[in-house]
LUMVEX-141535 format. One line per field, with one value per residue (C-alpha): residue number from 0; residue in one letter; x, y, z. Coordinates in steps of 0.1 Angstrom, whole numbers, padded with zeros to 4 digits. Example, Ala and Ser with C-alpha at 12.3 -4.5 7.8 and 13.67 -1.06 7.14 Angstrom:
BEGIN
num: c(0:1)
residuo: c(A:S)
c1: c(0123:0137)
c2: c(-0045:-0011)
c3: c(0078:0071)
***
This chain:
BEGIN
num: c(0:1:2:3:4:5:6:7:8:9:10:11:12:13:14:15:16:17:18:19:20:21:22:23:24:25:26:27:28:29:30:31:32:33:34:35:36:37:38:39:40:41:42:43:44:45:46:47:48:49:50:51:52:53:54:55:56:57:58:59:60:61:62:63:64:65:66:67:68:69:70:71:72:73:74:75:76:77:78:79:80:81:82:83:84:85:86:87:88:89:90:91:92:93:94:95:96:97:98:99:100:101:102:103:104:105:106:107:108:109:110:111:112:113:114:115:116:117:118:119:120:121:122:123:124:125:126:127:128:129:130:131:132:133:134:135:136:137:138:139:140:141:142:143:144:145:146:147:148:149:150:151:152:153:154:155:156:157:158:159:160:161:162:163:164:165:166:167:168:169:170:171:172:173:174:175:176:177:178:179:180:181:182:183:184:185:186:187:188:189:190:191:192:193:194:195:196:197:198:199:200:201:202:203:204:205:206:207:208:209:210:211:212:213:214:215:216:217:218:219:220:221:222:223:224:225:226:227:228:229:230:231:232:233:234:235:236:237:238:239:240:241:242:243:244:245:246:247:248:249:250:251:252:253:254:255:256:257:258:259:260:261:262:263:264:265:266:267:268:269:270:271:272:273:274:275:276:277:278:279:280:281:282:283:284:285:286:287:288:289:290:291:292:293:294:295:296:297)
residuo: c(M:E:L:L:T:K:F:I:D:Y:L:S:L:E:K:N:Y:S:K:H:T:T:T:A:Y:Q:K:D:I:L:D:F:F:E:F:L:E:S:D:F:Q:V:V:D:V:K:E:V:E:H:V:Y:I:R:S:W:I:V:F:L:N:H:K:N:I:G:N:R:S:V:N:R:K:I:T:S:L:K:S:F:Y:S:F:L:L:K:V:G:E:V:D:K:N:P:L:S:N:Q:K:S:L:K:T:A:K:K:I:M:I:P:F:N:E:R:E:I:E:E:A:M:L:I:T:D:D:T:F:S:V:F:E:Q:K:R:N:K:L:I:I:H:L:L:Y:A:T:G:I:R:Q:A:E:I:I:G:L:R:Y:K:D:V:D:L:K:E:K:T:I:K:V:L:G:K:R:N:K:E:R:I:L:P:V:Y:K:E:V:V:N:E:I:E:E:Y:L:K:E:R:A:Q:I:I:G:D:S:D:S:F:F:V:T:K:K:G:V:K:M:Y:N:A:L:V:Y:R:I:I:N:S:Y:F:S:K:V:T:T:K:Q:K:K:S:P:H:V:L:R:H:S:Y:A:T:D:L:V:N:N:G:A:D:L:N:S:V:K:E:L:L:G:H:S:S:L:A:A:T:Q:V:Y:T:H:N:S:L:D:K:L:K:Q:V:Y:N:Q:A:H:P:R:S:A:K:K:K)
c1: c(0225:0249:0239:0202:0212:0230:0200:0175:0199:0199:0161:0159:0187:0190:0155:0137:0114:0092:0098:0067:0079:0114:0101:0079:0108:0130:0104:0097:0134:0141:0111:0124:0159:0143:0124:0155:0176:0148:0140:0173:0200:0210:0221:0244:0227:0250:0236:0200:0185:0152:0140:0142:0121:0094:0094:0090:0060:0043:0050:0033:0003:-0001:-0003:-0032:-0014:-0031:-0014:-0013:0007:0029:0036:0047:0071:0085:0090:0109:0132:0137:0146:0171:0188:0189:0207:0232:0238:0244:0270:0287:0277:0261:0265:0229:0194:0176:0143:0150:0125:0100:0067:0040:0012:-0022:-0046:-0082:-0087:-0099:-0128:-0131:-0165:-0162:-0186:-0210:-0216:-0248:-0230:-0202:-0226:-0246:-0216:-0204:-0239:-0239:-0241:-0228:-0232:-0208:-0181:-0173:-0177:-0140:-0140:-0171:-0154:-0122:-0140:-0160:-0128:-0109:-0137:-0139:-0101:-0097:-0123:-0113:-0076:-0073:-0045:-0035:-0044:-0007:-0004:-0034:-0019:0015:0000:0017:0002:0027:0018:-0017:-0018:-0052:-0043:-0031:-0058:-0032:-0018:0017:0018:0047:0040:0058:0095:0094:0081:0064:0034:0012:-0025:-0053:-0083:-0116:-0133:-0157:-0128:-0109:-0140:-0140:-0103:-0109:-0137:-0116:-0086:-0109:-0118:-0083:-0069:-0089:-0075:-0038:-0016:0011:0018:0035:0007:-0024:-0048:-0048:-0069:-0091:-0061:-0040:-0017:-0011:-0037:-0030:-0040:-0067:-0085:-0087:-0100:-0125:-0138:-0144:-0159:-0182:-0196:-0200:-0216:-0245:-0250:-0239:-0242:-0209:-0187:-0155:-0155:-0120:-0099:-0086:-0121:-0124:-0091:-0105:-0137:-0117:-0097:-0127:-0147:-0119:-0115:-0152:-0154:-0127:-0094:-0065:-0046:-0013:-0029:-0046:-0013:0004:-0024:-0024:0014:0018:0052:0039:0009:0001:-0010:-0034:-0050:-0070:-0094:-0102:-0125:-0152:-0148:-0152:-0184:-0198:-0187:-0204:-0236:-0235:-0227:-0256:-0280:-0268:-0256:-0285:-0277:-0272:-0304:-0324:-0313:-0328)
c2: c(-0258:-0233:-0204:-0209:-0209:-0176:-0161:-0172:-0157:-0125:-0124:-0131:-0110:-0081:-0078:-0088:-0112:-0134:-0171:-0179:-0159:-0172:-0208:-0202:-0187:-0217:-0242:-0225:-0224:-0260:-0271:-0253:-0269:-0303:-0299:-0286:-0316:-0340:-0326:-0311:-0326:-0291:-0283:-0253:-0219:-0205:-0229:-0218:-0203:-0185:-0215:-0236:-0210:-0212:-0250:-0248:-0224:-0248:-0277:-0258:-0249:-0286:-0294:-0270:-0246:-0212:-0181:-0163:-0192:-0194:-0157:-0161:-0188:-0166:-0138:-0162:-0173:-0138:-0125:-0154:-0146:-0109:-0118:-0141:-0112:-0088:-0111:-0119:-0156:-0151:-0125:-0124:-0130:-0155:-0141:-0104:-0103:-0127:-0111:-0121:-0142:-0125:-0131:-0123:-0093:-0106:-0086:-0086:-0073:-0058:-0065:-0036:-0020:-0040:-0074:-0064:-0053:-0084:-0107:-0090:-0095:-0133:-0155:-0190:-0214:-0239:-0215:-0208:-0173:-0167:-0178:-0156:-0125:-0133:-0140:-0108:-0088:-0104:-0094:-0059:-0054:-0066:-0041:-0012:-0013:-0032:-0054:-0085:-0120:-0127:-0095:-0103:-0137:-0121:-0094:-0095:-0086:-0057:-0043:-0032:0001:0007:0041:0055:0035:0021:-0012:-0018:-0041:-0059:-0060:-0074:-0072:-0065:-0030:-0016:0007:0022:0020:0039:0021:0038:0035:0007:-0015:-0006:-0017:-0050:-0055:-0050:-0076:-0101:-0096:-0104:-0138:-0144:-0140:-0171:-0191:-0182:-0160:-0138:-0148:-0130:-0137:-0114:-0138:-0174:-0205:-0219:-0241:-0209:-0213:-0189:-0186:-0200:-0191:-0218:-0209:-0172:-0179:-0204:-0179:-0152:-0177:-0191:-0158:-0141:-0172:-0164:-0128:-0126:-0145:-0131:-0158:-0146:-0145:-0141:-0119:-0101:-0091:-0073:-0055:-0046:-0033:-0012:0004:0009:0026:0049:0060:0063:0086:0110:0096:0104:0075:0083:0081:0048:0035:0042:0026:-0005:-0008:-0008:-0002:0017:0038:0015:-0013:0011:0024:-0008:0006:0037:0018:0015:0052:0061:0040:0060:0093:0083:0076:0110:0127:0111:0120:0155:0170:0189:0179:0143:0142:0156:0128:0101)
c3: c(-0147:-0131:-0152:-0143:-0106:-0110:-0129:-0101:-0075:-0095:-0096:-0059:-0045:-0069:-0084:-0052:-0070:-0048:-0043:-0063:-0093:-0093:-0091:-0121:-0141:-0132:-0142:-0176:-0184:-0174:-0194:-0225:-0222:-0217:-0249:-0266:-0256:-0265:-0300:-0311:-0289:-0279:-0243:-0247:-0241:-0269:-0295:-0291:-0324:-0330:-0350:-0319:-0300:-0328:-0326:-0288:-0291:-0317:-0293:-0264:-0286:-0296:-0259:-0257:-0235:-0237:-0252:-0219:-0204:-0235:-0232:-0196:-0206:-0234:-0209:-0186:-0213:-0227:-0192:-0189:-0221:-0213:-0181:-0200:-0225:-0196:-0179:-0212:-0214:-0249:-0276:-0288:-0274:-0296:-0283:-0290:-0319:-0305:-0300:-0275:-0289:-0292:-0263:-0258:-0235:-0201:-0188:-0150:-0137:-0103:-0074:-0068:-0035:-0028:-0034:-0011:0017:0014:0015:0047:0063:0057:0088:0080:0108:0092:0105:0141:0156:0152:0116:0108:0123:0104:0071:0073:0081:0052:0028:0042:0043:0007:-0005:0019:0009:-0024:-0011:-0029:-0017:-0010:0010:0032:0040:0047:0070:0104:0137:0142:0108:0120:0138:0152:0167:0134:0114:0090:0079:0066:0035:0020:-0017:-0048:-0048:-0010:-0015:0016:0016:0043:0037:0055:0069:0079:0114:0104:0095:0127:0147:0129:0135:0172:0172:0153:0177:0207:0191:0178:0213:0223:0194:0197:0218:0204:0168:0139:0114:0116:0100:0112:0108:0135:0144:0150:0120:0091:0064:0030:-0006:-0011:0021:0013:-0022:-0008:0017:-0010:-0035:-0008:0004:-0029:-0045:-0022:-0034:-0071:-0103:-0116:-0129:-0114:-0076:-0061:-0039:-0070:-0080:-0047:-0054:-0088:-0072:-0048:-0076:-0099:-0072:-0063:-0100:-0105:-0074:-0087:-0074:-0097:-0112:-0096:-0061:-0070:-0084:-0050:-0031:-0052:-0051:-0089:-0103:-0134:-0142:-0172:-0148:-0131:-0163:-0168:-0142:-0162:-0187:-0160:-0151:-0188:-0190:-0160:-0176:-0209:-0189:-0172:-0204:-0223:-0194:-0189:-0222:-0238:-0274:-0264:-0244:-0273:-0296:-0274)
***
């Protein structure tokens, strides 16, 4: 589909969307038109009506696809038609009035300081010395900087500045940001680099496997899940929970939301405000303990 190719190029080249995101958009749109052709014998983007969209959503629900996944597909298709409208290929967007489906609010419980400390103290002999140094640093760096899983995998050797105590991160839509790291992390980086030098010489990737190749998503997730399974009963144990813990702790200790937004690499403040609920819980606790009228009512 030529128009789809142009749309994907637009997302990649003009909007700077990642390969992962554009691939997801492409699949969602192709799946929709496959359904459209199969059920309604429609292949022309101009012939798509809102009734077809509703039938597609019902079809997805019958396949037991969750509302969050359906909403993502709606977003993909809505963006595609917004693009077609922009370039004059259609004169209306059949999804303009399509609302997102209701979803249950996901509650992510951050790791506490004790759990993080204990995870970093674990000695797991199933890993080599190099791997243990690497794993500990990955855990610490995720918590110390709040970077995303993809960002830690994409971290390059030249992006780590030990003298300035900073790392340069390439985030979503190729946006760069400079993040500070404290002395303890710098010390761990130096220890890791000594072990890393015995595994591989000069390489672009900062974090590598024991075979000297670039880290990958499943391995990073497995490391976090493995270490935190030993120290917590929390159901969710992933790199994103460490990012969540970082942001929650910053807000709880007085960091303003705009600063946290910049550190996390969020494009809007709305994305950062999710971390304020934990801060509000802490403020309520302090209020109930400290306010004389509140204390008398206990």
